[in-house]
C-alpha positions in Angstrom: -17.5 60.1 13.2 -17.3 56.9 11.1 -14.2 54.5 11.3 -13.5 52.7 8.8 -11.7 48.9 9.7 -10.2 46.6 6.7 -12.0 44.0 5.4 -11.7 40.6 7.4 -8.6 39.2 5.5 -9.2 35.4 4.6 -6.8 32.3 7.2 -5.2 30.6 3.7 -6.7 27.6 2.8 -4.4 24.3 3.5 -3.3 22.5 0.3 -3.0 19.2 1.5 -6.3 19.2 3.5 -8.1 20.2 0.0 -6.8 16.5 -0.8 -9.3 14.1 -0.5 -9.9 12.4 2.8 -9.1 9.1 1.2 -5.0 10.1 0.4 -4.3 12.0 3.1 -5.4 8.6 5.2 -2.5 6.2 3.0 0.4 5.3 4.7 2.7 4.9 2.0 4.6 2.0 1.0 7.4 1.1 3.2 10.4 -1.2 1.5 13.1 -3.1 2.5 15.1 -1.4 4.4 18.7 0.3 1.6 22.0 -1.2 2.5 23.3 2.0 2.0 21.3 3.5 4.9 21.7 0.8 7.0 25.4 1.6 7.2 24.5 5.5 7.3 22.9 4.9 10.8 24.7 2.7 12.8 28.2 3.2 10.6 28.4 0.2 9.3 31.0 -0.6 5.8 28.6 -1.1 3.1 30.7 -4.3 1.7 30.0 -5.6 4.6 26.6 -5.7 5.0 24.3 -8.8 3.6 20.4 -7.5 2.3 18.3 -9.7 2.1 14.9 -7.8 3.1 12.9 -7.4 -1.2 13.4 -9.9 -2.5 15.6 -9.6 -4.7 17.5 -12.0 -7.2 20.9 -12.7 -5.8 22.9 -13.4 -8.9 22.3 -9.8 -9.5 20.8 -9.4 -13.8 21.8 -11.6 -16.4 24.9 -11.5 -19.1 22.7 -11.1 -21.5 20.9 -8.2 -20.0 23.9 -6.4 -19.0 24.9 -6.6 -22.5 21.8 -5.5 -23.9 21.8 -2.0 -21.2 25.8 -1.8 -22.9 24.5 -2.0 -26.1 21.1 0.6 -25.6 22.9 3.3 -24.0 23.7 5.6 -26.9 19.6 5.8 -27.6 19.2 7.3 -24.1 18.1 10.6 -26.1 15.0 9.3 -27.4 11.7 8.5 -25.6 11.4 5.1 -25.5 9.3 2.5 -28.4 7.5 -1.0 -26.3 7.2 -2.5 -29.4 9.4 -4.8 -29.6 9.1 -5.4 -25.8 5.2 -6.7 -26.7 5.9 -8.6 -29.8 8.9 -10.5 -27.5 6.3 -11.7 -24.5 3.4 -12.2 -27.1 5.7 -14.3 -28.9 6.8 -16.2 -26.0 3.8 -17.1 -24.5 2.2 -17.3 -27.1 -1.3 -14.5 -26.7 -1.7 -11.9 -29.6 0.1 -8.6 -28.9 -3.2 -7.0 -27.9 -3.6 -9.0 -24.7 0.3 -7.2 -23.6 0.4 -4.1 -21.2 4.0 -2.6 -19.7 4.1 -1.3 -16.2 7.0 0.3 -14.6 7.3 -2.7 -12.3 4.3 -5.4 -11.8 3.3 -2.6 -9.1 2.4 0.3 -11.9 0.3 -2.9 -13.5 -1.5 -3.4 -10.0 -2.5 0.5 -9.9 -3.0 1.1 -13.5 -6.1 -2.2 -13.0 -7.4 0.0 -9.8 -7.3 3.4 -11.8 -9.7 2.1 -14.2 -12.2 0.3 -12.7 -11.7 1.4 -8.7 -13.7 5.1 -8.1 -15.4 5.9 -4.4 -18.4 3.4 -4.3 -16.6 0.9 -5.2 -14.3 -1.6 -3.6 -11.7 -4.5 -4.0 -11.3 -7.6 -2.4 -8.3 -9.8 -1.5 -7.0 -11.7 1.3 -5.2 -10.9 4.9 -1.5 -11.3 4.9 -1.1 -10.5 1.2 1.3 -7.5 -1.0 0.3 -4.3 0.5 -0.2 -2.3 -2.3 -3.9 -3.4 -2.7 -5.3 -1.8 -0.3 -2.9 1.4 -1.0 -4.1 0.8 -5.3 -7.4 0.4 -3.7 -7.4 3.5 -1.3 -6.4 6.0 -4.1 -9.2 5.5 -5.9 -11.2 6.3 -3.3 -12.5 2.8 -2.5 -13.1 0.3 -0.1 -11.2 -1.9 1.0 -12.8 -6.1 2.1 -9.8 -7.8 3.7 -10.9 -11.7 3.8 -9.0 -13.9 7.2 -6.7 -15.9 5.8 -6.1 -19.4 5.8 -3.5 -20.9 7.4 -1.1 -17.9 6.2 -2.7 -18.3 2.8 -6.3 -16.9 0.5 -8.4 -19.0 1.9 -11.0 -18.6 -2.0 -13.9 -19.1 -0.7 -14.4 -17.1 1.5 -13.2 -14.3 -1.1 -15.8 -15.4 -3.4 -18.9 -15.2 -0.6 -16.7 -11.9 0.0 -17.7 -10.7 -3.1 -20.5 -7.9 -3.0 -22.4 -5.9 -5.8 -20.1 -2.9 -5.9 -17.2 -5.3 -5.6 -15.0 -4.8 -9.4 -11.7 -6.1 -8.1 -10.6 -9.1 -6.4 -6.6 -9.0 -5.9 -5.3 -12.6 -5.8 -1.9 -13.1 -5.4 -0.2 -16.9 -6.5 2.1 -17.1 -4.3 1.9 -14.9 -1.8 4.0 -12.3 -0.8 4.8 -12.4 2.4 3.9 -15.7 3.1 5.0 -17.4 -0.1 1.5 -19.9 0.2 0.1 -21.7 -3.1 -3.0 -22.1 -4.7 -3.1 -25.0 -6.7 -4.6 -24.6 -10.0 -8.0 -26.1 -9.8 -9.0 -24.4 -6.7 -7.5 -21.2 -8.9 -9.8 -22.9 -12.1 -12.4 -23.3 -9.3 -12.5 -19.5 -8.2 -12.4 -18.0 -11.9 -15.7 -20.4 -12.5 -18.0 -18.8 -10.4 -17.2 -15.7 -9.7 -19.2 -12.2 -11.7 -17.6 -12.0 -15.2 -18.3 -8.0 -14.4 -14.9 -8.1 -11.5 -11.8 -7.7 -13.0 -9.8 -11.2 -11.4 -6.3 -9.8 -10.8 -3.7 -13.3 -11.4 0.2 -11.5 -9.4 1.9 -13.6 -10.3 5.4 -12.1 -9.5 7.4 -15.1 -8.2 5.5 -17.5 -10.7 9.1 -18.5 -12.2 10.2 -19.8 -8.6 7.7 -22.4 -8.9 8.3 -25.9 -9.4 7.6 -27.1 -12.5 5.4 -29.7 -11.2 2.9 -26.5 -9.5 2.9 -24.3 -12.5 -0.2 -23.8 -14.4 -1.1 -22.3 -17.8 -2.7 -19.1 -16.3 -1.4 -18.0 -19.9 -4.4 -19.6 -21.7 -6.7 -19.2 -19.4 -6.9 -15.2 -20.4 -8.4 -16.3 -23.9 -10.8 -18.7 -21.8 -12.0 -16.2 -18.8 -12.6 -12.2 -20.2 -11.9 -11.2 -16.7 -9.0 -12.6 -15.6 -5.3 -10.1 -16.2 -2.1 -11.4 -15.5 0.1 -10.6 -13.8 4.2 -11.0 -13.9 7.8 -9.4 -13.3 10.7 -9.1 -14.7 12.1 -7.9 -10.8 12.8 -11.2 -9.3 13.6 -14.6 -10.6 15.4 -12.0 -13.9 16.8 -9.6 -11.9 16.4 -6.4 -12.9 14.6 -4.9 -10.0 15.8 -2.1 -10.5 15.0 -1.1 -13.7 11.1 -1.9 -13.2 9.6 -3.7 -15.9 6.8 -6.1 -15.9 3.8 -7.4 -17.6 -0.1 -8.4 -17.9 -1.9 -10.4 -19.8 -5.9 -10.0 -20.2 -7.9 -9.2 -23.1 -7.5 -6.6 -25.6 -10.6 -4.7 -23.9 -9.5 -4.9 -20.7 -5.9 -4.3 -22.2 -7.0 -1.1 -24.0 -8.6 0.4 -21.3 -5.7 -0.5 -19.5 -3.1 1.4 -21.8 -5.4 4.1 -21.3 -5.1 4.9 -17.7 -1.4 4.1 -18.1 1.7 6.5 -18.5 3.0 6.8 -21.9 6.7 6.1 -21.8 6.4 4.1 -19.1 9.0 1.5 -18.5 12.5 3.2 -20.5 14.9 1.9 -22.9 17.1 0.4 -20.9 14.9 -1.7 -19.3 13.1 -2.3 -22.3 16.5 -3.7 -23.9 17.5 -5.9 -20.5 13.8 -7.9 -20.5 14.5 -9.1 -23.9 17.1 -10.6 -23.5 16.6 -11.9 -20.2 13.5 -13.5 -22.3 16.6 -15.6 -24.0 17.9 -16.3 -21.3 17.8 -19.7 -20.5 20.2 -21.1 -18.6 20.7 -18.2 -16.4 16.6 -18.4 -15.3 17.9 -22.1 -14.4 20.3 -21.5 -12.5 18.2 -19.3 -10.5 16.0 -21.0 -9.6 18.2 -23.9 -9.0 20.4 -21.4 -6.9 16.7 -20.6 -4.7 16.0 -24.4 -4.4 19.3 -25.1 -2.6 18.9 -21.8 -0.9 15.3 -22.8 0.6 16.4 -26.1 1.8 19.6 -24.0 3.8 17.3 -21.7 5.3 14.7 -23.8 6.5 17.1 -26.3 7.5 18.9 -24.2 10.4 15.6 -22.8 11.5 14.9 -26.4 12.1 17.7 -26.1 14.3 17.5 -23.0 16.4 13.5 -24.8 16.2 12.3 -22.0 14.5 8.7 -22.7 12.4 8.5 -21.5 9.4 5.9 -20.8 6.8 6.0 -22.9 3.7 7.2 -20.9 1.0 6.7 -21.1 -3.1 8.8 -18.1 -3.6 12.3 -16.8 -2.8 11.6 -15.8 0.5 11.0 -17.0 2.9 8.2 -16.2 6.6 10.2 -17.6 10.0 7.9 -18.0 13.2 10.1 -15.8 16.1 9.3 -17.9 19.5 7.4 -14.8 21.8 9.2 -14.3 25.3 6.6 -13.9 28.5 3.5 -13.0 25.4 5.1 -10.2 23.9 6.2 -10.2 20.3 10.4 -10.4 20.1 10.5 -10.2 16.6 11.2 -6.7 16.6 14.2 -7.1 19.4 15.8 -10.1 16.5 15.7 -7.9 13.6 17.0 -4.6 14.8 20.1 -6.9 16.8 20.4 -8.5 12.7 20.5 -4.8 11.5 23.7 -4.0 14.4 25.1 -8.0 13.1 25.4 -5.7 9.2 22.1 -8.3 8.1 18.7 -6.6 7.0 16.0 -8.6 6.7 12.0 -7.8 6.8 9.8 -6.8 9.0 5.9 -7.8 8.1 3.9 -6.3 11.1 2.5 -4.2 8.7 0.8 -7.4 7.3 -1.0 -8.5 10.9 1.8 -11.0 11.2 3.9 -9.1 14.2 5.6 -12.3 14.8 7.9 -13.3 11.8 10.1 -11.8 9.6 10.4 -12.7 5.8 13.8 -13.6 5.0 14.5 -13.6 0.6 16.5 -16.0 -0.2 20.7 -15.4 -1.0 23.9 -16.5 -2.3 24.8 -19.4 0.3 27.5 -17.6 2.6 24.3 -15.0 2.9 21.8 -17.6 4.7 24.9 -19.3 6.7 25.6 -15.6 7.5 22.5 -14.9 8.6 21.3 -17.7 10.3 24.8 -17.4 12.6 23.3 -13.7 13.5 19.9 -15.1 13.6 21.7 -17.6 16.5 22.7 -14.8 18.5 20.2 -12.7 17.8 17.7 -15.5 19.8 19.8 -15.7 23.1 18.9 -12.9 24.7 
């Protein structure tokens, strides 16, 4: 008698294991710790917590932007129309509307560039200690990251030029750079653009452009017409104070803009963000106040570091990275960070940027800066 056996049941497929290996290998972006999270973790009163971790504008949003948001509330049932903000940016900067692309923050625009130009078998080039989104955007497309050693914590453009390979399709340059605050003079960037292959997209990330001293600001907008491979990205999240609304823009050759718009998510900037950004563009008094507050706050912080005998990286943004002295040959930055948290002060550890001995501190209001400096002195006592 033949005994029939049931056919073997195949093992169920592991859905997540079927994702591309380069996606499974991504380490997710770690934002600055929110006030609400610290309050929950340590049982602290949110009102007594100072957050200097995410390079936000301590003044908040401009009064004009706030009024525009309130006026836009009745239209939230409608899908957004980007035309007015695109037109406002083009008019203010003197460029064609076809050269402007909007993003859900400038991060979104970096992702668009990667989606348009990167793929498996291609590479991007960027500096050590540069913004964490560059490797994330590259890896999520299955492309390779070519990381060039920094020079004095900043970009070494000659080395970056030499690092461009036949498979390189994108170069990311942050100016000023986050988290180091270093800045590349106009002549150095122009020299790089003159020598870089025209077949490689060069992204000039200017998220902190509005914090530059006037004598350092180059007319990079005009460069777009000279260098068809140049993409300039800017954001409303920093000096304009709209970090929670997520809106940024790119300036580039119309053909490049067309490609970015093909990979851009429909309606990627919401109605409130569009209205606020239009209003913020014309709020010159608020921008001037933000600049001056940052300049004074930067001096307050660095003077405090000097009194404590600490070194820092000179910064051109709205943040500064301070070096925490080692103890017994071991890094103490993590322990100092934890001590600051227990005192209700949030800054940003940057060990993930290959800077294990530094903490990045956003410039806050005068009283917030002082609160941090007092807490830092206490944290350094152990």
